[in-house]
C-alpha positions in Angstrom: -12.5 129.8 104.0 -9.8 127.4 102.9 -8.5 128.4 99.6 -6.7 125.0 99.1 -9.6 123.1 99.1 -11.4 125.1 97.1 -8.5 125.1 94.5 -8.7 121.2 94.5 -12.3 121.2 94.3 -12.6 122.5 91.2 -12.5 120.4 88.3 -9.5 121.0 85.8 -10.1 120.6 81.9 -7.0 119.5 80.6 -6.0 121.6 77.1 -7.3 119.9 73.9 -4.4 118.0 72.0 -3.2 119.4 69.4 -4.3 118.6 66.2 -2.3 117.6 63.1 -3.3 116.8 59.8 -1.2 116.0 56.5 -1.4 118.2 53.4 -4.0 117.0 50.9 -1.0 116.4 48.1 1.1 114.2 50.4 -1.7 111.8 51.1 -3.2 111.6 47.4 0.5 111.6 45.8 2.5 110.4 48.3 0.6 107.5 50.5 -2.5 106.7 48.1 0.0 105.9 45.3 1.8 103.6 47.4 -1.0 101.4 48.6 -2.4 98.3 46.8 -5.4 98.8 44.5 -7.5 96.5 47.0 -7.0 99.3 49.6 -8.0 102.0 47.6 -11.1 100.1 46.4 -12.3 100.4 49.7 -10.9 104.2 50.7 -13.7 105.1 47.6 -16.1 105.2 50.0 -14.3 108.0 52.5 -15.7 110.6 50.2 -17.1 111.9 47.2 -14.1 113.7 46.8 -12.1 110.2 47.3 -14.1 108.6 45.4 -13.6 110.9 42.4 -9.6 111.4 42.8 -9.0 107.3 43.1 -11.6 106.3 40.1 -10.2 109.1 37.6 -7.4 111.1 38.7 -4.7 110.8 35.8 -2.0 111.6 38.0 -2.7 108.9 40.8 -3.1 106.5 38.0 0.2 107.0 36.4 2.1 107.5 39.5 0.7 104.0 41.1 1.3 102.6 37.6 4.9 103.5 38.1 5.4 102.2 41.4 3.6 98.8 40.4 6.3 98.1 37.7 8.9 97.6 40.4 6.8 94.5 41.5 6.1 92.9 38.2 4.5 89.2 38.3 3.2 86.7 36.2 -0.7 86.1 34.9 -1.5 82.7 33.6 -4.7 80.8 33.3 -5.5 77.3 33.0 -8.4 75.7 31.6 -10.2 72.4 31.4 -9.7 70.4 28.3 -12.8 71.3 26.4 -12.1 75.0 27.9 -15.8 74.7 29.5 -14.0 75.7 32.7 -11.2 78.5 33.8 -9.0 79.1 36.8 -6.6 82.1 36.4 -3.6 82.3 38.7 -1.2 85.1 39.7 2.4 84.1 40.1 4.1 87.0 42.8 7.0 85.3 42.8 8.8 81.6 42.8 7.5 80.7 46.1 3.8 82.5 46.6 1.5 81.9 43.8 -2.3 83.4 44.1 -5.5 82.3 42.1 -7.6 85.2 40.9 -11.8 85.3 41.5 -13.2 85.5 37.7 -16.2 84.8 38.3 -17.7 88.1 37.5 -16.5 87.6 33.8 -18.1 84.3 33.5 -21.4 85.4 35.0 -21.0 88.0 32.6 -20.7 86.1 29.3 -24.2 86.7 27.4 -23.4 84.3 24.8 -22.3 81.3 26.1 -22.5 81.5 29.7 -21.3 77.9 30.5 -18.0 78.8 28.9 -15.4 81.1 30.3 -11.9 82.5 29.0 -10.6 81.2 25.8 -7.6 82.9 25.8 -5.8 85.7 27.3 -4.7 87.7 24.3 -2.4 89.9 26.4 -1.2 91.9 29.0 -0.5 96.0 29.3 -0.6 98.2 32.3 -2.6 95.9 34.8 -5.1 95.4 31.7 -6.1 92.3 30.5 -6.9 91.5 26.6 -9.2 88.3 26.9 -11.2 86.1 24.5 -14.2 85.5 25.9 -16.2 82.1 25.0 -16.1 79.6 21.7 -13.0 81.1 19.6 -15.4 80.9 16.7 -17.3 83.7 18.4 -14.8 86.1 18.7 -15.9 87.8 21.8 -13.0 90.0 23.1 -12.8 92.0 26.3 -11.0 94.5 28.1 -10.5 93.2 32.0 -9.0 95.1 35.0 -8.5 92.0 37.7 -7.6 94.0 40.3 -10.1 96.9 39.9 -12.9 94.4 38.5 -13.5 96.3 35.9 -14.5 94.5 32.4 -15.5 95.6 29.1 -16.7 93.8 26.2 -14.9 95.4 23.0 -18.1 96.2 20.6 -18.4 93.7 17.3 -16.7 95.1 14.0 -18.8 96.3 11.5 -16.4 94.5 9.0 -17.2 90.7 7.5 -15.2 88.6 8.7 -12.6 86.7 6.3 -10.8 83.6 5.8 -9.6 81.5 9.3 -10.4 82.1 12.8 -9.2 85.8 13.8 -5.9 86.1 15.4 -5.3 88.7 18.0 -2.9 91.2 19.4 -2.9 93.4 22.3 -0.4 96.3 22.5 -0.2 100.4 24.4 0.9 103.3 22.2 3.0 105.1 24.6 3.0 108.3 22.5 -0.8 108.3 22.2 -1.4 106.8 25.8 -3.8 104.4 24.4 -4.4 100.9 24.2 -5.2 99.1 20.7 -6.4 95.8 19.8 -5.6 94.0 16.6 -7.8 91.4 14.6 -6.1 89.9 12.0 -7.9 87.3 8.9 -5.4 85.6 7.3 -5.9 82.7 4.2 -3.8 81.1 1.4 -5.1 84.0 -0.9 -4.9 87.5 -1.1 -4.1 90.1 1.2 -4.4 90.3 5.0 -7.6 91.9 6.5 -6.6 94.0 9.4 -9.0 95.4 12.0 -7.6 97.6 14.9 -9.5 98.8 17.8 -8.7 101.5 20.0 -10.0 102.2 23.8 -10.1 105.7 23.4 -13.0 105.8 20.7 -14.0 102.3 21.7 -14.5 101.6 17.9 -12.9 99.5 15.3 -10.8 100.8 12.1 -10.2 98.9 8.9 -6.6 99.0 7.7 -6.0 98.8 4.1 -2.9 96.4 3.5 -1.6 95.8 0.1 -0.1 92.8 -1.1 3.1 93.6 -1.8 6.3 92.9 0.7 5.4 89.3 1.4 1.5 89.9 2.9 -0.4 88.4 0.3 -1.0 84.7 0.7 0.4 84.7 4.7 -1.4 81.6 6.8 -1.0 83.1 11.0 -0.3 80.3 13.3 -3.5 80.0 15.1 -1.9 78.7 18.3 -0.5 81.7 19.6 -1.8 85.3 20.0 0.7 87.9 18.9 3.8 88.7 21.4 4.2 92.5 22.2 8.0 93.6 22.4 9.8 97.0 21.3 6.8 99.1 20.4 5.5 95.7 18.0 2.9 93.4 17.6 4.5 89.8 16.0 2.8 86.7 15.0 4.5 83.7 13.5 3.3 82.7 10.1 3.7 80.5 6.5 3.9 82.2 3.4 1.7 80.2 1.0 4.1 80.9 -2.1 7.4 80.8 -0.3 6.4 78.0 2.3 9.0 79.5 4.4 8.4 80.5 8.1 8.1 84.2 8.6 7.0 86.8 11.3 4.4 89.3 10.8 5.0 92.6 12.6 2.7 95.5 13.6 4.1 98.7 14.7 1.6 99.7 17.7 2.4 103.5 16.7 2.7 103.8 13.1 0.0 100.9 12.4 2.7 99.4 9.6 3.0 95.9 8.7 6.0 94.1 7.7 7.0 90.3 6.9 10.6 89.4 7.4 11.5 84.9 6.8 12.8 83.3 9.8 16.4 81.6 8.8 16.7 77.8 8.2 19.4 75.8 9.4 19.5 73.7 5.9 18.4 75.3 3.1 16.7 71.9 2.1 14.6 72.4 5.0 10.9 72.0 4.1 8.6 74.4 6.4 6.7 71.0 7.9 9.9 69.9 9.1 10.2 72.6 11.7 7.9 74.5 14.1 8.5 78.2 15.5 6.9 80.0 18.9 7.6 83.4 19.2 8.7 84.8 22.6 9.7 88.1 24.1 13.0 87.3 26.2 15.1 90.0 27.5 13.0 93.1 25.7 13.6 91.2 22.3 11.8 89.0 20.4 13.3 85.7 20.4 11.9 82.7 18.0 12.5 79.3 19.4 12.8 76.6 16.7 12.2 73.3 16.8 13.2 70.6 13.9 12.1 67.3 13.2 15.2 65.2 13.5 16.6 67.1 16.5 16.7 66.2 19.8 17.2 69.9 20.7 15.2 73.3 20.3 17.4 76.0 18.7 17.1 79.4 19.4 17.6 82.6 17.7 17.8 86.1 18.9 16.0 88.8 17.1 17.7 91.8 16.8 16.3 95.4 17.1 17.6 98.7 15.9 17.1 101.3 18.4 16.7 104.9 17.2 18.0 108.2 19.5 13.9 108.7 20.3 12.4 105.1 20.4 12.6 101.9 19.0 12.9 101.7 15.0 11.2 98.4 13.7 13.2 97.6 10.6 12.3 94.3 9.5 14.2 94.7 5.9 17.4 94.9 7.9 17.2 92.8 11.0 19.9 90.3 11.4 19.3 86.7 13.3 21.8 85.4 15.9 22.0 82.1 17.6 21.7 82.3 21.1 21.4 79.0 22.7 19.9 75.7 22.9 17.1 74.9 25.1 17.5 71.0 26.1 14.9 69.8 28.1 13.3 66.3 29.0 10.2 66.5 27.1 9.3 64.2 24.0 10.1 66.0 20.8 6.2 66.3 19.7 5.2 67.7 22.8 7.1 70.6 23.2 4.9 73.4 22.2 2.2 72.3 24.4 4.1 72.4 27.2 5.8 75.7 26.4 4.1 78.2 28.4 6.6 81.0 28.0 8.9 83.5 29.7 9.4 84.7 33.3 12.4 87.2 33.2 15.1 85.5 32.0 13.9 81.9 32.6 11.1 79.6 30.7 7.9 78.5 32.1 6.9 74.5 30.9 3.8 72.6 32.2 5.4 69.0 32.3 3.5 66.5 34.2 1.1 68.1 35.6 3.3 70.6 37.3 4.2 74.1 36.2 7.9 74.2 36.0 11.0 77.2 36.0 13.8 76.8 33.8 16.4 79.1 35.0 18.7 80.4 32.1 21.2 78.5 31.0 25.3 79.0 31.1 26.9 78.0 27.7 29.9 77.6 26.3 30.7 77.9 22.8 34.1 76.6 21.0 35.9 78.3 18.5 34.2 76.5 15.8 31.1 77.8 17.5 29.5 74.7 18.5 28.1 74.2 22.0 30.3 72.6 24.2 28.2 73.2 27.5 24.7 74.0 28.4 23.1 74.0 32.2 19.8 74.5 33.2 18.1 74.4 36.7 14.5 73.9 36.9 12.1 74.3 40.1 8.6 73.8 40.5 6.2 76.7 40.7 2.7 75.2 40.9 2.9 71.0 41.7 -0.6 69.9 40.8 -3.1 70.5 38.1 -6.4 69.9 39.3 -6.8 66.5 37.3 -5.2 65.3 34.0 -7.9 66.9 31.7 -6.4 70.7 32.5 -3.5 72.4 30.7 -2.1 75.8 31.4 -2.6 78.7 28.6 0.5 81.4 27.6 1.8 83.1 30.9 2.1 87.1 30.5 3.3 89.5 32.5 1.3 91.6 34.5 1.3 94.5 37.3 -1.7 95.6 39.6 -2.9 99.0 38.2 -5.6 102.0 38.2 -5.9 102.0 35.0 -9.4 102.0 33.5 -11.3 99.8 31.2 -13.2 102.6 29.6 
């Protein structure tokens, strides 16, 4: 028998390839935390373990959020004139704009299904606080656009007092909790303040005294609170003093304080100038427009930094004039065109376009008079759907796995 023929006729089975597998902690901690939320939502279907881990593991949520903060973008809504229709845009960078699908929110509106997003109250760690429907209904929800989770806030049991409620949305880092603040103001009497916490899913009423200028404040109805350095800020007018002021709310300590905004001339009346508060370079800024002036003066609000965090000392603040903002917009239209801040630049809605005005280069002379100002602008969004559309305020936004529940 030919031995060589017998060997060649036998089927030789190759050895199985080596089996490689990554440790679970590497997959979960190092890989999944780097993926976009859309991919993670698909991976929930892999197994029950993956579903539970992606849905609720606090370490993954925290690690993923830390990585996303380096990719911060901007979110803003635009609506039809009567706000019967809304569209939401995500500005990823200066050359890329993405429209978000928020139809699932409009389909969920129970009180007024034909009315959509009225206002973006604020944005923190991927969560949006939204006013839904007509403003007088005070329907408020938390929403995560990336995970498409949303949650209606319960209606407070407290009676609505005074004008339409003014809202603010902030994050308490010490308690790892999110808060929505609702304030009713009027010409007389103290403020009525209600605080919602996400962890309890309930509202509390704060007892606010009338001291420190907190009685008789009239808050601006045109702007939600600005969040900066651990506090929420609203622009207001003192009914007794007839002076523009800033109402602050410490998110951690839940303390309200009032400080007046400086005027250029003591003879100025409150109706002769307007104020808009913005967060600019991690500080609060008051943009002040005076009637009779062609420019828009800007005052920088300083904060006192404690060793362990930010201490908002509203009784000992100082204001410094930082720059003069000059743009080719008629004086009476500035606030209806101003949409917010992106980095060190300003966003304005002008002639159906969204423009980015980059940080100015300014020179001051020895007498502190402005000698030169340079602004450059570029178009971010070219055209709105029509003349009856307008943008809401813009807010910083990061994609996250943070749950609304």
